C-alpha positions in Angstrom: 133.9 80.3 135.7 136.9 81.1 133.7 138.5 84.4 132.6 140.1 84.8 129.0 142.5 87.4 130.0 143.7 89.5 133.1 141.0 92.5 134.3 142.4 95.6 135.9 145.5 97.8 136.0 147.5 96.7 132.8 145.2 93.8 131.9 143.4 92.8 128.5 140.1 94.1 130.0 138.0 91.8 127.6 134.5 93.0 128.3 132.8 89.6 129.3 135.6 89.2 131.9 135.2 92.7 133.3 131.7 91.9 133.9 132.1 88.7 135.5 134.5 90.4 137.8 132.4 93.5 138.4 129.6 91.1 139.4 132.0 89.0 141.7 133.4 92.0 143.4 129.8 93.4 144.2 129.0 89.8 145.3 131.8 90.3 147.8 130.6 93.3 148.9 133.1 95.6 147.4 130.9 97.8 144.6 132.7 98.5 141.2 129.3 100.2 140.2 127.2 98.6 137.7 128.6 95.8 135.7 128.9 97.7 132.3 132.3 95.9 130.9 134.4 98.7 131.3 137.4 98.6 133.5 137.5 102.3 134.7 138.4 103.8 138.0 135.8 102.1 140.1 136.4 98.7 139.1 140.2 99.1 139.6 139.9 100.7 143.0 137.1 97.9 143.9 139.7 95.2 142.7 142.6 96.8 144.9 140.0 97.1 148.0 139.3 93.7 147.7 142.9 92.5 147.3 143.9 94.4 150.7 142.0 91.6 152.5 144.7 88.9 151.4 147.7 90.9 149.7 150.5 92.9 151.3 150.5 94.8 148.1 147.5 94.8 145.9 148.2 95.1 142.4 145.1 96.2 141.1 144.7 93.5 138.5 142.8 89.7 138.6 144.8 87.4 136.8 143.5 84.4 135.1 145.5 81.9 137.7 146.4 84.4 140.1 145.6 84.6 143.6 142.7 87.2 143.0 140.6 85.0 141.2 
Protein backbone atom coordinates (compact mmCIF):
# COMPACT_ATOMS: atom_id res chain seq x y z
CA UNK A 1 0.00 0.00 0.00
CA UNK A 2 1.41 3.36 -1.02
CA UNK A 3 0.52 6.96 -0.55
CA UNK A 4 0.68 9.56 -3.31
CA UNK A 5 1.18 12.42 -0.91
CA UNK A 6 1.29 13.26 2.77
CA UNK A 7 -1.80 13.17 4.97
CA UNK A 8 -2.45 15.45 7.91
CA UNK A 9 -1.30 18.88 8.99
CA UNK A 10 0.09 20.68 5.93
CA UNK A 11 -0.22 17.57 3.78
CA UNK A 12 -1.58 17.10 0.28
CA UNK A 13 -4.56 15.22 1.78
CA UNK A 14 -5.60 13.48 -1.42
CA UNK A 15 -8.93 11.77 -0.68
CA UNK A 16 -7.86 8.13 -1.41
CA UNK A 17 -4.73 8.60 0.76
CA UNK A 18 -6.79 10.05 3.61
CA UNK A 19 -9.20 7.10 3.45
CA UNK A 20 -6.25 4.65 3.61
CA UNK A 21 -4.81 6.41 6.64
CA UNK A 22 -8.21 6.65 8.34
CA UNK A 23 -8.73 2.90 7.91
CA UNK A 24 -5.23 2.10 9.17
CA UNK A 25 -5.68 4.34 12.19
CA UNK A 26 -8.98 2.64 12.99
CA UNK A 27 -7.31 -0.80 12.72
CA UNK A 28 -4.61 0.44 15.10
CA UNK A 29 -7.28 1.36 17.64
CA UNK A 30 -7.05 5.13 17.17
CA UNK A 31 -10.39 6.13 15.69
CA UNK A 32 -10.39 9.09 13.31
CA UNK A 33 -14.15 8.77 12.84
CA UNK A 34 -15.71 7.25 9.72
CA UNK A 35 -13.40 6.96 6.68
CA UNK A 36 -14.74 9.87 4.64
CA UNK A 37 -11.57 11.02 2.88
CA UNK A 38 -11.55 14.38 4.64
CA UNK A 39 -8.57 15.26 6.78
CA UNK A 40 -10.38 17.14 9.48
CA UNK A 41 -9.84 17.69 13.18
CA UNK A 42 -10.61 14.08 14.21
CA UNK A 43 -8.22 12.60 11.65
CA UNK A 44 -5.39 14.94 12.59
CA UNK A 45 -5.93 14.26 16.29
CA UNK A 46 -5.90 10.50 15.61
CA UNK A 47 -2.62 10.82 13.68
CA UNK A 48 -1.05 12.68 16.62
CA UNK A 49 -2.36 10.14 19.17
CA UNK A 50 -0.91 7.32 17.08
CA UNK A 51 2.43 9.10 16.70
CA UNK A 52 2.71 9.62 20.46
CA UNK A 53 3.51 5.89 20.75
CA UNK A 54 6.80 6.22 18.88
CA UNK A 55 7.63 9.89 18.29
CA UNK A 56 8.93 12.31 20.86
CA UNK A 57 7.23 15.24 19.11
CA UNK A 58 4.26 14.12 16.99
CA UNK A 59 3.93 16.28 13.88
CA UNK A 60 0.38 15.33 12.93
CA UNK A 61 1.35 14.27 9.42
CA UNK A 62 1.88 10.95 7.67
CA UNK A 63 4.52 11.36 4.96
CA UNK A 64 5.03 8.97 2.05
CA UNK A 65 8.34 7.57 3.31
CA UNK A 66 8.14 8.97 6.82
CA UNK A 67 8.32 7.18 10.17
CA UNK A 68 4.55 7.11 10.71
CA UNK A 69 3.64 5.24 7.52
